[in-house]
N, C-alpha and C positions, 0 to 999 in steps of 0.2 A: 582497532576500527570501532567506531561509534555504533551504539544501538540505535539505528535509525527506525527500527520497529521493535517495540517492547510488548512481550506477551506475558500476561499473568493469568492465573486461574485460581478461583476460589468458589467453593460450593457448587461445582458443576458448570460455572459460567467462565468462559475464557474472555478476556479483555485484551484487545490488540490496539495498541496506541501507535499511530504514525508519529514519529518523534524527531521532528526536525522543525521546531517551532520558529526559529529565527528566519526560515525560508518558507514559512506558512505551510509546512509539510509538503513541499513540492517534491516530486519524485525525481531525484537525481542520485548521484554517487551509487551505492550499493542498495539503496532503499527497496527497488523492485525485487532484488534477489532476497532480501530479508523478508519482505512481505510474502513472497511464494513460500519461503521456508517456514514461516510462521503458520501459514495456512496449512501446509503439509503436516505440521506438528499437531495442530488442532484437529485434522482429519484422522490422525492416528491415535487419538486419545478418546476411547469410547465413553469415559466418564464425563466428558464435556457434553453438556446438553444444550448449550446456547453460546453464541458468540456475539459480543459487542465490539464494533470497530469505531474508533474515534481518533481525534487528533489532539496532539499536545498544544498547549497555548491557545491562541485566539482564532485557530483555523482548523477546519477538518482536513482539507487538502487543496492547494491552489492548482493541482494538476502536475503537468510536467515541468521540470525545471528549465525555463526559457533560456537562462544564462548557460546552462550546461549544453543545451541543443545549439546555442549560437557559438559556443566554443568548439563544438564539433564541426560546424560549418566552417568556421574560421581556419581550422586545421585541415580542411579539405576532405572531411569524412564523407564518404559516398553511403548509398543506401545499405550497403553490406555492413557498415559500421553502425547504422542507426537501427537496422533490423532487430538486433537482440533486445533493444529497449522496447520495441513495439511487441515483440514476442513475449517477453517477461510481463508486460502490462496485460497482454491477452491471457497469459497463463494465470495470472493473479485473479483476474475477474472470473475465468472459467472455473478456477478451483473453488472460489467463493460461492459461486452459483451452485456447484455440484455438492457442497457440503450437505449432509442429510440432517442438519440441525437448523433451528431458527437462527437467523442473523439479524442484528440490529445495527444500523448506522446511526450513532449518536453524533449528529452533525452539529458541531459547536461553533460554527463560523463558516467562512469560505469554503464552498465545494464547487470547484470549476474544473472543466476539462476532464482529465483522467480521475481527478478527485470526485467529481460528480458521477462518473461512471462507477467508481467504487462504492459511492454511497447508494446508487440506484441498485447495484448487485446485491 
């Protein structure tokens, strides 16, 4: 499985990189799960004093992966199949907002839809 979210730490600063540059870091595949897991890791590390969130390549995040959502629709997925995507997105934003440390969105390009929500959180 590819590392769709890369987490690094140096000198008390955690850096979280959305790592799907070929798709402008759009949320698809397991990226939401990896984002939530990375935020949980940060929350559990008291030595981390700040978090920087950015995107790999030329975009912060284009939001939801529209092709992935269209594929779900083509396969006849109902709301019960889409709900986990929405819940994971909500969980990521909620977890980020609840972090007791300063967070910085290093917006390096496009930030649209869910990507904008992440940057604003």
